[in-house]
LUMPAVEX-315084 format. One line per 2 residues: number of its first residue (from 1); their letters; for each residue x, y, z of C-alpha. Coordinates in steps of 0.05 Angstrom, whole numbers, plus 5000, padded with zeros to 4 digits. Layout:
BEGIN
NUM) A) X Y Z ~ ... .
***
This chain:
BEGIN
1) MA) 5318 4264 5236 ~ 5392 4277 5243 .
3) VV) 5399 4285 5168 ~ 5342 4335 5167 .
5) LI) 5374 4376 5223 ~ 5441 4376 5187 .
7) CL) 5407 4400 5123 ~ 5370 4455 5160 .
9) AG) 5434 4478 5194 ~ 5470 4480 5127 .
11) ER) 5413 4520 5096 ~ 5416 4570 5152 .
13) RR) 5492 4578 5144 ~ 5485 4589 5069 .
15) LG) 5430 4640 5079 ~ 5472 4676 5131 .
17) RA) 5533 4679 5086 ~ 5491 4708 5029 .
19) RD) 5458 4758 5075 ~ 5525 4781 5103 .
21) RI) 5548 4798 5032 ~ 5495 4853 5029 .
23) PV) 5521 4910 5073 ~ 5455 4948 5079 .
25) RI) 5388 4914 5090 ~ 5322 4951 5100 .
27) GV) 5255 4920 5115 ~ 5188 4956 5109 .
29) TG) 5126 4934 5146 ~ 5061 4966 5169 .
31) TR) 4989 4967 5143 ~ 4989 5017 5085 .
33) GK) 5041 5048 5040 ~ 5094 4993 5045 .
35) SS) 5105 4985 4970 ~ 5110 5060 4960 .
37) VV) 5160 5069 5016 ~ 5203 5012 4989 .
39) RL) 5204 5045 4920 ~ 5221 5113 4949 .
41) IA) 5278 5087 4992 ~ 5306 5044 4935 .
43) AA) 5305 5104 4888 ~ 5342 5147 4940 .
45) LR) 5395 5093 4948 ~ 5405 5086 4873 .
47) EA) 5413 5161 4867 ~ 5467 5158 4920 .
49) GL) 5505 5107 4878 ~ 5489 5044 4917 .
51) VT) 5476 4980 4878 ~ 5405 4967 4903 .
53) LA) 5358 4908 4897 ~ 5286 4919 4920 .
55) KT) 5223 4879 4923 ~ 5150 4898 4933 .
57) TG) 5093 4850 4947 ~ 5033 4896 4946 .
59) SK) 4983 4902 4890 ~ 5032 4866 4843 .
61) PV) 5095 4831 4868 ~ 5155 4861 4833 .
63) LI) 5231 4858 4835 ~ 5265 4926 4824 .
65) LP) 5334 4912 4797 ~ 5396 4955 4809 .
67) DG) 5387 4992 4743 ~ 5316 5011 4762 .
69) TE) 5282 4963 4714 ~ 5227 4918 4741 .
71) RD) 5210 4845 4736 ~ 5143 4816 4755 .
73) IE) 5148 4759 4805 ~ 5113 4697 4778 .
75) RA) 5088 4649 4831 ~ 5070 4576 4819 .
77) GP) 5029 4574 4883 ~ 5009 4617 4942 .
79) AS) 5056 4671 4967 ~ 5106 4647 5019 .
81) IL) 5157 4683 5062 ~ 5208 4631 5038 .
83) EQ) 5214 4670 4973 ~ 5252 4722 5014 .
85) KR) 5309 4672 5018 ~ 5314 4674 4942 .
87) LV) 5314 4750 4946 ~ 5373 4750 4993 .
89) RL) 5412 4701 4949 ~ 5397 4743 4887 .
91) GA) 5422 4805 4923 ~ 5487 4770 4940 .
93) EL) 5495 4745 4868 ~ 5484 4815 4840 .
95) GA) 5535 4844 4888 ~ 5482 4890 4918 .
97) DA) 5504 4943 4967 ~ 5433 4948 4992 .
99) LV) 5370 4907 4996 ~ 5302 4939 5008 .
101) AE) 5245 4890 5020 ~ 5172 4896 5036 .
103) LM) 5155 4846 5090 ~ 5100 4802 5064 .
105) AV) 5077 4762 5125 ~ 5011 4779 5160 .
107) RP) 5010 4732 5219 ~ 5058 4755 5274 .
109) EN) 5093 4687 5280 ~ 5109 4688 5206 .
111) LA) 5129 4761 5208 ~ 5179 4745 5263 .
113) VE) 5212 4690 5222 ~ 5213 4733 5159 .
115) SR) 5244 4793 5193 ~ 5289 4763 5246 .
117) RI) 5311 4698 5214 ~ 5311 4711 5139 .
119) LS) 5321 4784 5122 ~ 5351 4809 5188 .
121) PQ) 5349 4883 5167 ~ 5391 4934 5203 .
123) VL) 5337 4986 5190 ~ 5263 4969 5197 .
125) VV) 5210 5018 5175 ~ 5139 5015 5202 .
127) TN) 5093 5056 5158 ~ 5029 5059 5201 .
129) VR) 4978 5019 5240 ~ 4909 5013 5208 .
131) LD) 4850 4966 5217 ~ 4861 4911 5166 .
133) HL) 4875 4835 5167 ~ 4833 4835 5230 .
135) ED) 4828 4759 5236 ~ 4904 4751 5233 .
137) QG) 4931 4813 5268 ~ 4877 4836 5317 .
139) RT) 4815 4879 5319 ~ 4843 4941 5352 .
141) RD) 4902 4985 5333 ~ 4939 4964 5396 .
143) EI) 4931 4890 5378 ~ 4954 4903 5307 .
145) AR) 5014 4943 5333 ~ 5032 4883 5376 .
147) SL) 5029 4838 5315 ~ 5073 4884 5273 .
149) AA) 5122 4889 5330 ~ 5138 4815 5322 .
151) SF) 5185 4838 5266 ~ 5230 4875 5316 .
153) GA) 5298 4842 5328 ~ 5362 4854 5366 .
155) GM) 5404 4910 5338 ~ 5351 4936 5290 .
157) TV) 5338 5010 5283 ~ 5262 5018 5277 .
159) LI) 5235 5080 5244 ~ 5162 5096 5259 .
161) PE) 5122 5161 5249 ~ 5115 5192 5317 .
163) DE) 5039 5195 5313 ~ 5038 5119 5300 .
165) IR) 5078 5098 5360 ~ 5039 5055 5409 .
167) PA) 5058 5023 5475 ~ 5066 4955 5442 .
169) FR) 5122 4983 5398 ~ 5160 5011 5458 .
171) EA) 5152 4946 5496 ~ 5175 4904 5437 .
173) AL) 5236 4948 5425 ~ 5257 4942 5498 .
175) AS) 5246 4867 5499 ~ 5281 4853 5433 .
177) GA) 5340 4901 5438 ~ 5316 4943 5379 .
179) TL) 5324 5019 5378 ~ 5259 5057 5366 .
181) IP) 5267 5123 5328 ~ 5206 5168 5321 .
183) VP) 5200 5203 5254 ~ 5170 5273 5261 .
185) RA) 5098 5278 5239 ~ 5092 5294 5165 .
187) AE) 5046 5346 5135 ~ 4978 5318 5120 .
189) GL) 4959 5311 5048 ~ 4983 5289 4980 .
191) GP) 5040 5312 4937 ~ 5061 5298 4865 .
193) AG) 5101 5235 4851 ~ 5152 5226 4796 .
195) TP) 5102 5201 4744 ~ 5046 5244 4712 .
197) GA) 4980 5227 4745 ~ 5012 5197 4807 .
199) LE) 5004 5225 4876 ~ 5041 5206 4940 .
201) FE) 5024 5215 5013 ~ 5071 5264 5046 .
203) AN) 5077 5215 5104 ~ 5108 5162 5058 .
205) TS) 5157 5211 5029 ~ 5178 5236 5097 .
207) LA) 5188 5166 5123 ~ 5230 5146 5063 .
209) AA) 5272 5209 5070 ~ 5284 5193 5144 .
211) AA) 5308 5123 5125 ~ 5355 5152 5073 .
213) AR) 5382 5203 5123 ~ 5393 5147 5173 .
215) LG) 5438 5114 5122 ~ 5478 5178 5113 .
217) IE) 5448 5199 5046 ~ 5447 5275 5036 .
219) AG) 5377 5303 5034 ~ 5382 5333 4964 .
221) VA) 5408 5268 4935 ~ 5351 5229 4967 .
223) AR) 5300 5279 4943 ~ 5325 5274 4871 .
225) GM) 5321 5199 4873 ~ 5252 5197 4903 .
227) AG) 5226 5248 4852 ~ 5241 5197 4798 .
229) AR) 5213 5136 4834 ~ 5165 5096 4792 .
231) PD) 5098 5088 4827 ~ 5071 5020 4847 .
233) FG) 5012 4991 4808 ~ 4969 5004 4869 .
235) SL) 4993 5075 4880 ~ 4944 5132 4880 .
237) MI) 4935 5152 4807 ~ 4889 5200 4770 .
239) WR) 4868 5196 4697 ~ 4826 5247 4658 .
241) TV) 4775 5228 4605 ~ 4726 5269 4564 .
243) RA) 4660 5238 4546 ~ 4610 5262 4494 .
245) GA) 4544 5287 4520 ~ 4523 5315 4587 .
247) DG) 4574 5277 4628 ~ 4633 5316 4599 .
249) ER) 4699 5312 4635 ~ 4714 5256 4684 .
251) FL) 4772 5244 4731 ~ 4785 5171 4749 .
253) VS) 4821 5161 4815 ~ 4851 5094 4834 .
255) AF) 4849 5090 4910 ~ 4831 5016 4909 .
257) AA) 4894 4997 4948 ~ 4872 5040 5007 .
259) ND) 4835 4978 5031 ~ 4809 5003 5098 .
261) PD) 4759 5061 5107 ~ 4807 5104 5148 .
263) SA) 4861 5102 5094 ~ 4808 5116 5041 .
265) RR) 4784 5175 5082 ~ 4854 5204 5080 .
267) VV) 4854 5198 5005 ~ 4787 5232 4997 .
269) DG) 4807 5288 5044 ~ 4872 5297 5006 .
271) LA) 4836 5301 4939 ~ 4789 5352 4968 .
273) GA) 4847 5393 4995 ~ 4879 5392 4926 .
275) GL) 4815 5421 4897 ~ 4799 5362 4851 .
277) FD) 4727 5359 4874 ~ 4713 5434 4865 .
279) GR) 4650 5442 4823 ~ 4649 5368 4804 .
281) GR) 4603 5311 4821 ~ 4632 5257 4867 .
283) IG) 4621 5184 4850 ~ 4648 5130 4896 .
285) LL) 4660 5062 4864 ~ 4666 5011 4921 .
287) SL) 4696 4944 4898 ~ 4683 4887 4946 .
289) RE) 4718 4819 4949 ~ 4683 4753 4962 .
291) DR) 4743 4726 5001 ~ 4750 4785 5048 .
293) GD) 4687 4784 5089 ~ 4719 4821 5147 .
295) RT) 4738 4878 5101 ~ 4669 4881 5070 .
297) LQ) 4638 4888 5140 ~ 4686 4946 5154 .
299) WL) 4663 4981 5092 ~ 4589 4971 5108 .
301) EA) 4601 5000 5177 ~ 4637 5059 5146 .
303) VR) 4579 5073 5099 ~ 4528 5069 5156 .
305) DG) 4571 5115 5199 ~ 4573 5169 5145 .
307) RL) 4647 5164 5128 ~ 4629 5162 5054 .
309) SD) 4570 5210 5058 ~ 4606 5265 5019 .
311) FD) 4598 5224 4955 ~ 4538 5244 4913 .
313) DL) 4533 5172 4888 ~ 4561 5108 4917 .
315) VL) 4561 5048 4871 ~ 4577 4978 4898 .
317) VG) 4611 4927 4852 ~ 4641 4858 4861 .
319) PP) 4613 4789 4880 ~ 4586 4811 4948 .
321) AL) 4558 4877 4922 ~ 4485 4857 4916 .
323) AA) 4482 4826 4986 ~ 4519 4886 5014 .
325) YR) 4470 4934 4980 ~ 4410 4897 5010 .
327) RL) 4440 4901 5079 ~ 4451 4976 5072 .
329) AK) 4383 4990 5041 ~ 4348 4953 5097 .
331) GR) 4338 5000 5156 ~ 4375 5053 5118 .
333) GP) 4399 5110 5163 ~ 4409 5184 5146 .
335) EV) 4484 5177 5138 ~ 4481 5129 5079 .
337) PP) 4492 5167 5013 ~ 4423 5184 4984 .
339) RL) 4441 5155 4916 ~ 4467 5086 4935 .
341) SV) 4465 5035 4879 ~ 4495 4968 4858 .
343) SV) 4523 4943 4792 ~ 4525 4868 4781 .
345) RK) 4566 4876 4718 ~ 4635 4843 4716 .
347) DP) 4665 4878 4657 ~ 4700 4945 4669 .
349) VA) 4672 4975 4605 ~ 4601 4956 4626 .
351) IM) 4612 4981 4697 ~ 4636 5049 4672 .
353) AS) 4577 5054 4624 ~ 4529 5041 4681 .
355) LP) 4555 5096 4727 ~ 4508 5154 4742 .
357) AA) 4512 5219 4704 ~ 4557 5271 4736 .
359) GA) 4501 5321 4751 ~ 4552 5377 4756 .
361) AR) 4575 5431 4709 ~ 4649 5410 4712 .
363) GA) 4638 5336 4704 ~ 4653 5284 4756 .
365) VV) 4708 5251 4797 ~ 4702 5175 4802 .
367) VG) 4741 5148 4862 ~ 4755 5074 4863 .
369) LG) 4755 5045 4934 ~ 4754 4980 4971 .
371) NM) 4800 4928 4940 ~ 4852 4926 4885 .
373) VG) 4848 4850 4876 ~ 4792 4830 4828 .
375) LG) 4751 4884 4795 ~ 4796 4939 4822 .
377) EA) 4855 4914 4781 ~ 4812 4905 4719 .
379) LV) 4784 4976 4726 ~ 4854 5006 4734 .
381) EH) 4878 4970 4671 ~ 4817 4996 4634 .
383) WR) 4827 5067 4660 ~ 4898 5066 4635 .
385) TI) 4873 5054 4565 ~ 4816 5105 4563 .
387) GE) 4847 5163 4602 ~ 4908 5206 4600 .
389) PY) 4948 5217 4665 ~ 4924 5279 4701 .
391) GA) 4974 5335 4694 ~ 5011 5303 4635 .
***
């Protein structure tokens, strides 16, 4: 036992020395938008001349190196917060001025270790509080806020959008010795990102800009950097295709990473505000995961409540799709989209061929919802090959 304790103490000292060699450390937690905010902050820091190492763990885990190039993270087994130790050591080896890391833990006890013991960021960004990971973080927004607040530590500056601040955050800041900084509410809606076809939530951009400002980066410099940030694989993207026949033009929207209905609702409202739906049919493609039963139940409730009723067609795909369709069709209420259907196909090409006709003069907008993992990822890869980025 004594040998084990000595080894652990030595490991902690080595990690601490590596961490202390990185002057600026930023952690990003929250429910949605973490990967995007990491990328935006890292791009702003690079533009300001800081040697910056960043890591995202969202739709695809990626290292973003100081020159802006990216390296996929290959894992031999399940994801573990211990890989953040390797990240810190790599940052020290590269002589990084700054490290920007997406916190990957879901359970509050793991999140506390990852944030306070491993990364120890001076600046912690909380993107938002949404209803997801219900079994691990809680079934209300207040409970989820309490789970996320486990990442707060002494001396940290915590940036949170002012409309996302909950009592649990204030209590945790007071108890831990962190400083809570409200970020003014951003304009609702979507704005263009640096890549053709990519859109970004104004809230993410505002939050990243606030983090850059906190580090003393001039607003114009930060804006230039963020304008060139490469979007995450799971970022909101739009492709345009033209099909022969009555279907005509189609716009394919990847909103699969907006895993919860409230986040998806914000995407749909943003697309409507941007005029993408004007005169076009609306087809929702809801991808469901077999291993995320809690999330599937959330989506079924959203369909019953009418939160997806502005789609002309709603098509369910994925392993649980048939069972979900039967549950919705049984005792079907007036809020369920009138043209609800299911596709049991597993191939993206076959799924796209099975979608309903647009039924509108200007074609259709297909919005992918639900889950990126599984069919969502396969569909996005297929859309990249058949479409051209919207606005290119």
